[in-house]
Each structure stands twice: as structure tokens, then as C-alpha cells.
N, C-alpha and C positions, 0 to 999 in steps of 0.2 A: 514571227516566232517569239521574239523577245516579250511582247505584251502578253502572249498566251501563257508563257511560263510564269510571268509575274502574277497574272490573274489566278493561275493554278496554285501558286505558292500562297497567295493571300487567302484563297478558299480553304486550303489545308490548315493554315494558321487559325482561321476563324472556326473551323470545325473542331480543332483541338481545344480552343478556348471555350467553346460552348460545352463540349464534353466535360472539361474540368469544372466548369460552373455547375453543371447538372450534378456531378459527383459531390461537390461541396454542399449543394442544397439538400441532396438526398441523404448523404452520409454525415453531414456536419463538418465543421472545419477542424475538428480534432479526431483522435482515434477512439473516442468514447471517454466517459468519465473515469477519473483516476486520481490518485494522490501518492506522493512519495514523502516519507518522513524519516528523519534521522535523530538519534540522540548523540549529541556531541559534547555536552557539558554535564553528563550524568554520573560523574564519579560519586559513589555512595552506595545506596541500596535500592532495590525494588522490593518493598515489603510484601510479605505473604498475602496472597489474595487480592493484590491491587494491580491496576493497569500500568503498563510501561508508559511513562510520560515523555513523549518525543518533544524536542525543542527546535527543530528545524524542519520546515514543511515546504515542499514544492508541489503546487497544485497542477496536475497534468490536464485537467479539464473540469468543466462544471459538473455538478452532481454529487461530489464527495467533498466534505469539509471536515475540519479537525478542531477539537477543543483541547488546548494544551493543559487546562486545569483538571479536566476529568480523564483525559486519555481516550475519549470517545471519537471515533470517526462516524460521521452521519452521512448516509447514502440516501439521496433524494430522487434517484431514478431507478426504475425497475430494470432488472436484468441479472445476469450471472457475473459474478466477480471472482477474480483470483486474488488471494491474499498471500504474499510471500514475505517472510520476515527472518531476522536473525538477531541474536543478543549475545554479547560478550559477557562472560561470567568470571567471577574471581572468588568462588566459594559460596557456601550457603549454610553457615553455622554447622550444626550437627548432621545435616542432610548428606546422604551418600549419592544423591543424584539431583539434577535440576529438571524442572518441567515448566513449560510455558504453553498456553493454549490461546487460540483465537476464540473469542466469545462473541456471540451475536445476541443482542438485547440482554447482555449480562450473563448469559449462560455459556460456559466453556464447552466446546464440542470437538475441537480438533487440536489434540495435544501432541507435543513432541517432547521427548525426554532424552537426557544424556547421563550416562554413568560418570562422566567427568564433570565435576563441579567447577573446574577452572578450564576455560576454553571458550568455545563458541557453540551455540545451539541454534538450529534453524528449523524452519518448517514452512508449510503452506497449507492453505485451506481453500475450499470452494464455498462461496456464499451465494445462494440464490435469493435475490430480493424480490419478493412477490407482493409486499406491502411496504409503502414508504410513509414516514422515514424509517430506516433501519439503522441500528447502531452496531458497530464492530469495534472490538478492542483487542489488545494483546495483554494477557493477564498472567501473572506469576502464580502457578498452581503447585509450586514445590512443597508448600506447607511450612516453609521457612523463608526468612528474608534472603534474597539473592544479592550478593555483593557485585558491584559493577566496577571494572578495572579503570585505571587511568590511562586510557588509550585515546587516540585522536577521535575515533567514532566508536560508540558503545553499542549501538543498536540501529536497525533499519527496518523499514516496512514499505511495501508497495501494494496498493489496492488498485486493481485495474479491471475494467469491464471488458 
């Protein structure tokens, strides 16, 4: 009886290991391409019409990269991506509201606005990548420079397939 249980247990362990290996081979070792970025040293401004420049990046999987000079995220794998973001604001000159938008290939299309020029604004967008490479950015579409407060973290973004 003892040997039978031992053999049975070894068979179950082997079956579980093979199933896990098949899932990794089919689905990949990660949960799909993605990236997370934050702005932690950005006290100053985000000029009108420019991309938010993130300075801390955590790559969650291959297929999405970031250029900190241009503020462009480059996606090199086809698929549908969710972009979730937020920005802390501390005024916008004479503007009475602030607006940021996700832009794909430089064209803003998913805009979030806030009537409070001081506080936090957030939004999300759905990006369907049908041709690669595709570029995505978060751009200030307020029409005025937006001031960034001196807080520990000023902005964040997650792009995930």
C-alpha cells in the first residue's frame, strides 16, 4: 500500500508540473506586455502641448518600452492595451481647468478634464494596436503650462495588454 500511494503522489506531481509547463509555453511567462512609469522628480511644469516625461520605469513584460527624452511609449506587440494614468497638478496659469489626453502616434484621442486646476486628474484609455510599432504618450492638452507640485510622486501611468 505504501508504494502505491508513493507512486500515485509522484504521478500527480508530474501531471501538475507538465500542466504548469504547458501553460507557460502557451501563455508565456508573464501576463502579457506592459509597463508602469512614475514621475517622482518632476516639480516644475508640463508645457502646453507636450508629453509628460516620466522618470521611473518598471517594465512588466516585453513588448512595451519607454523613451524618457520624448515621453513616448513604444508598443511592439499586437493586441488591445489599457492605459491608466494620473497627474498631480498645482495650477495652470490663467486656465480655469486642466486637461490631459492619451495620444496614439501623436494624436490625442482620450481626454480627461478637471475644473480644479490644483489637485489630481486621472483617466484611462483603450488602445488597439493593429500595426506595430505603435506609440502612446500622455500629453498636456490644457492650452497652458500645467504646474506640477512638490509631492513625493507627481504622476503615474500603467500600460497593460
